[in-house]
N, C-alpha and C positions, 0 to 999 in steps of 0.2 A: 523197251525190252519186252519180249514175249513172256507172259507170266507162267510160272509153274508153282506147284504147291509148296515148294521149298524156298521160294524167293523171299518170303517175309515171315514175320512172326505171327502170332495169333491176331485176328482182327476183331475188334470190339464192335465197331459200328460202320455201316455203309450208308452214306447219304446219296440218294439219286434224285436229281432234279428232273421232273417228268415233262417231256415234250410230246407233241402229237405223233412223232415218228417212233415213239418208244415201243408201241405194241402193234400187233396185227391180229387177225381172226382167221382161223382155218375154217373156210366155208364148206358147205355140203359137197361142192365139187372138188374139194381137196386143195383149192388154191388159197394161199395166205394173202389176205388183203390188208393193207396198211391204213391205219387211222390218220395218217399224215399225207396221204396221196390223193389229191383232189383234181387231177387232170391238168394241173399247171406245171410249169417249168419241166415239161417232158415226162411228168409222172403219170401213171395210169389213173383212170377215174375210179379209184377204189372206194371212195366214200359213197358215191352214188350206188355202187354195187353192194356195199354193206347195208345201205338202207333197203335195197331190193331183197337182200338175204332175209331181212325181217318182214318183208311184205309191206313196207311202209314207203309212201311217196315222200321224197325229200321236200321239206317245206322251207319257209323263209322267216327270218326275224323281221319285224317291222319296227323301225325307229324313226319317228317323225315322218318325213316323206321319203325315207330310204329303206330299202330292204336288203337283207344279207342272208345268204343261204345257210341253213343249218350246217353245223360243222362239228368239231371234236367234242365240244361240251355236250350238245344234245345227243350226238351219236354215242358217246361214252356212257351217258346216263341210261339210254335205251338198252345198250348191250349189258350193262351192269344189272339192270332190272330183269333182263331176259335170263341172265345166268342165275340170279337169285330165285326168281319166281317160276320160270318155265323149265329150267334145267336143275332145279333143286340144289343150287349152290355149287354147281359144277362149272369150274373155270378152265377146264382142260383144253378148250379150243382157243383160249387166249395164247398168243405167241409173244414171247419176250424177244423182240427183234434186236435190241441193242445190248441188253444187260444180262442175258442168261449166262454167258461165259464168265462174266465178272462175279455174279452171284455164286456160281458153282465153285469158282476158285476161292471165294471168300469162305464158303462152307468148308472147303478143305483146310482152311486156316482157322477153323472154329469160330466163324462169324456168329455173333450173338444177336445183333439188332440191325434192322434195315429201316431207314426213314425215307419215305417217298414224299418229296416236296412237290405238290401240285399247285396250280394257280386257280384262284376263285376270286376274281376281281370285283370290286364294289360296283353298285349300280351307277355311280358317277362316271364310270368308264364306258365308252361307246360299245354297242353290241358288235361293232366291227372287230374289236379286240376280244371282248368277252366270249364270243362264240368259239374261240380257240382255247378257252380255259381247259385245263387238264385234270380238274378235280375228279372226274369220273374215270378218266383213263388211269389215274393213280389208284383208284379203288379196284379197277379191273386187274392192274398189276399186283396189288396186294392179295387179291383172291387167288391169282395164279401162283404167286410165290408161296403162299400158305399151303396150297394144295401140293406143291412139290416138296416143300421143306416145312412140315407142320411144327417142328420144334423151334423155328426161328421166330423171334418177336418182330412183327411188321407193323409200323405205324404210318398212317397217312397224315401229312401236315399240309393244310391248305389255308393259309392266313388270308384274311379279307383285305388284301392290299393290291395296288396296281402293279402290274408286271414291269412297269417302267420306273417305279418309285424307288430309286436306289437307297435313299435314306431309310425308308420304312423296311425295305428288304434287309438292309444291314442290321437294323435294330432287332428285327424278328430273328435273324440268323444268330445274332449274338446270344439272345436268350435261349434259342434252341440248341445251338452247338455247344456253348459253354456249359449249359445245364447237363448235356449229354456227357461231356468230359468230366465235369465235377461229380456227377452221380456215379461214374465208374471209378473215380479216383479214391483210393484209401492210402493213408500214409504208410501202412505196412505192406502194401502191394509191391512185389518185386518187379513185375512186368509193367512196362509203360502202356498207357492207353493208346490204341492204334485205331486210326480212322481212315477210311477210304471215302473219297467223294467221286461221283460221276456226274458231270454237269454238261454233258454234250447233248445238244438237240433241244434244249429248253430256251426260254426267253433270254436274250443276251444280258439284260440287266441282272437277272437271277443268277445266271452262270458266272458272271463277273463277281458279284457280291459273295457267292458261295466260295469262290476261289480265294478272294481276299480274306474272308473270315477264317477259312481253313489255314491259310498261310500265317495268320496271326497266332495260331496255336502251336506252331512248329517247335517253340521252345518248351512247351509244356507236355507235348505228346508227339507221337509219330503220325504224320499226315501224308497220305499218298493220293495223287490224282489218278484214278482208274479210268483211262480214256479208251473207249472201244474203237477198234479199227473198223473203218468202213469196209463192207464187203466189196469184192471186185465189181459187182453190179448190184445196185439197190434192188433192181427188179429183173427177173428173167422171163423170157417168153417160152412157154411150154409148147409141146408138139401140137396141141389143139388150138394154139394161138392165144390162149389165155395168159395173163401176166401175173406172176406171183412175186411177193416180197421175199427178200433174202435176209438171213440172220448175220449179225456180226459173229465172226468165228474166233476172234482173238482180241486182246487188248494190251495196252501198255500201262505199266504201273510206275508212275513218276513221283519220287519223293519231292514233296513241296519245298523242302529245304534247298533243293538244287537251284531254285529260282534266285537264291541269295548268295550262291557260292562265289560269284565274281567279286562281290563287295566284301564278303566275310573272309575270303582268302587273305585279303590285305590285313585284316585284324588278326587272323591266326598267325600270319607270318610275323607281324609285329610282336605278338605275345611270345612266339617261339624265340625270336632273336633276344628278347629281354629275359628269357628263362622263366616266364610265367606260364608253365605248362598246364596249370589248373585252368587258367583263362582259355588257353588254346583248346583244351579238351571240351570246355563248355561250348565254344563256337563250333567245334568239330562234331559235337554230339548229333546234330540233325543231318550231318553229311556222312554218317557211318556207312551207308550203303555203297557209296563210291570210294570212300577214303577210310575204310576200317583199319588198315595197317597204320596209318598216321594217327588215328584216334587212340589206338592201343599203345603206340609208341609214346604219345603224349602222357599217358597214364604211367608208363614205366619211368619216363624222365621226371615226372612229378615226384614219384617216390624217391628216385635217386637224389633229387634236389633237397629232399627232406632227410638225407643221410641214411636212407634205408638200404642196407646192403647185407641182409640176412639171407638164409637159405630160400625163403619164399620169393624174395626179390630176384635172386639168381635164376630160380625156376621160371619165373614169369618172363625174364629176358630170353632164356633158352627156348621156351615154348614159342615166343614171338619169332625168334630167328628161324626156328625149324618149321614154322607154319607154311601151309601151301600158299597163302595170300602173299607172304613175303617172297617166296620163291618165284612168283609171277612178276615181281617188280625188281628184284635184285639179282645181279649176276652171281653164278655159283661160286666164283672165286672170292667175291666179297663176303658171301655167306660163310664160307669156310674160314676166312680171316676173322670174322666176328666170333665164330665158335672157338677159335684158338685164343682170341683175346679174352673171351668170357672164361675159358678154362684157367688162364693165367690169373685173372682177377679173383677167381674163387680160391685159388691155391696160395696166393701171395699177398700178405697184408701190405707190403710196400707198394705193390702195384695198385692196390685199392686206395692207398693214400694219394698216390699220384693221379689216379683217375679223378679224384675230387678237385683237382686244380681247375677244372671247368667251372666249378662253382665260384671261383674268384672272378672269372671273366664275365659271367652273366650279369652280376650286379654292376660291374664296371661299365657294361654296355649302356645301362640306364643311368650311369653317373651316380650310383648309390655307393659312395666310397666307404661309408661306415660298414655296410653289409659286406663289401668286398674285403675290407681290412679284417673284420672278424673271421671271415672264412679263411683268409690267409693265415691269421694267427693260429687258428685251430689246426690247420694242416701242418704248419711249422711245428707246433707242439707234438702233433702226432708223429711226424717224421723223427723228431728227437726221441720220443718215447720208444719207437720201434728199435732205434739203435741202442737205447738204454737197456732194453731187454735182450736184443740179439747179441750185443757185445759184453753184456754183464758188467756194466759200469760200476756196480756196487763192489764186486769182488776185486776190481782193478783200482778201486779208490777214487775213481772219477766223480762218483757221487757218494757222499757219506751220510750215514743215518744221523738225524738231529738228536739232541739230547731228549731222552724220554721215549724215543721211537725204536730203541735198539731191539726190542722184543719182536718187531715186525719182520726183521730180516729181509728176505727176498720178496716179501709181500708189500714192502714199502712202495708207495706211489708218489714219486717226486712231483713237485710243481714245476712251472715253466722256468723259474729262476734256477732251480737245481739242474734242470735239463740243459739250460744254456751254459751254466758253469761246467757241467760234466762234459758237454761237447767241446768246449774250449780246452779243457784239460786233456781230452783225448787227442786234440790236435796240437797241444802244447802252445796254446795261444794265451798270452797274459791279458790283464784287464785294460791295457792301453791299446790292444790290437783293434783295428777298425771294425772287424767282424764282431768282436765282443761288445764294443760300444754300440754298434748298430742294433744288434739283437737286444741289448738292454733297453735301448730307446723304444724298440718295438714292444717289448714287454711292458714298459711303463705306460705307453699309450694304450695298449690292450687293457691293462688294469683300469685306466682312467675311463675308458669306454664302458667296461663291464661294471665297475663299482659306482661310477658317478653318472652314467648315462650320457657321457660326452659323445659328440659326433666326430666324424673324420672328414676332412676336406682334401681335395687334391693338393692344395698348397701345403697342408700339414704333412701329407705323405712325402712330398718332395723335400720338405724341410727335414724330416726324420732321416731321409736317405742322403741329404746334402746334394741332391741332383735335381736340377730344375729343367733339364733338357730331355729326360726320358719319360716315357709313358708309365703310368702306375703299374700296369700288368707286367712290363719288363722288369721293373724294379723288384717287384714281389717274387717273380719267377727266378730272378738271379739269386735271391737269398735262398730259396728252396733248393736250387741246384747246388749251391755251395754247401748246404747242410747235408744233402743226401744225393748220391749219384742217381740221376733219373733214368728210367727206362727209355726206350724209343718213344718220344712224345707223339710221334705220328702213328703209333700203334696202340693208342688208348681207345678202348671200346666206347665209352660214353661220349667222348668227343666225336667219334666217328658216327655214332647213331644220331647225335644232335645235328651234325652237319648233313647227314643224309636226309633228315627231315626238312632242313632248310632248302636243300637242293630239290627235293620233291615239290615243295610249295612253289619254288621258282619255275619248275618245268611243267607242272600239271596245269591243264586248262580249266 
């Protein structure tokens, strides 16, 4: 995606791995000449011309019986010393060919710190490779960045390791990057640490290790790969025949978490099916840029699974349904249906009780029959209690105040036994009726689970019901439907939201 200032949150740190293509120099003739163009692979001979700009004849490194022409390391040092000593610290003629747009976008996002990773290989490495070290190119970049943005902290990091030593690079990166993240982290901080990395144009081993190290941090902070787009032409021929280097004009900002989406989507889907919305939200956290709607829905369903159905919960659901992000993914008719179902849920305690039946199904999916049975027992008692209040069973004599409780009057809160007996009296069912017996067995098992910490198995559920051919969900739902006339079970909001999330995970790439 093309980056704009509003695409991300504040940026704490930008790490740039420095290659020879990173910068150019605006020469006296106005031409920008690249420190990475040496007359090979179709590039102009800019390095020769940059030596000429300083009035220096390009020399060679001698290593045993071989010679190698001076390159980025020597040229960078000479231009750095030229800026410091001859131009009085003026780095204005340095051109940031790859990174200026990235840095400017970071500044708009309150970028605080830039780390420039340059190479400075040990003497055990051949001059053939050392001549391309970017230690001084990194210093030139730092000087330019500080002149443009003096309030930004800029550090140059040039460890004395081989550019091909992946193990040493990884260890160095772990110290650098983890320290950066830990230094910025405080337990009381509301905002996450945000890191951008730009690893284009440097040594392949460095680029790869930076990406791997950054990816390892995606669970602790937000990490993005800021990848500059190549200009349409690296070099343009001017009217006078001179060849100038061109700047990158845009870049893509890619969340590192996207690299893991294909694998982690399976884990998210599994957690969703099991009703473990907290786990689903943990896995979704690093994918918020692409799947923010699902991440927020996981949070809503997590609260719902915790029996949270107060005003704040309804408000969160309403804001989610009405959000622009949801409107981009959901048909208007479905959104309107959700709004109607939410209104019913807010107004009707009976609807809210039936909405909770999803909480029976979710533990059954993972074969947690104890949790499912407890949820079922709670909903059963709730449905009975709603009738107790709505039909005034006390005044009708279906429930009687026990001795010593007469003073409570209508404030009396009956237990499950009272409610079962009251319901049976309201239906004129005696104690030998099959429904009375079944409800009493359910009550006895509920008490055993609560009082003694007993567990519940599928065979025990089937034994209580005296039915070994039906699934547990159907047995429990049949009881609830007998106790209380259900609404349209296909028009329950939370079930619909849960199913929409599953369908989304099924369809999204």
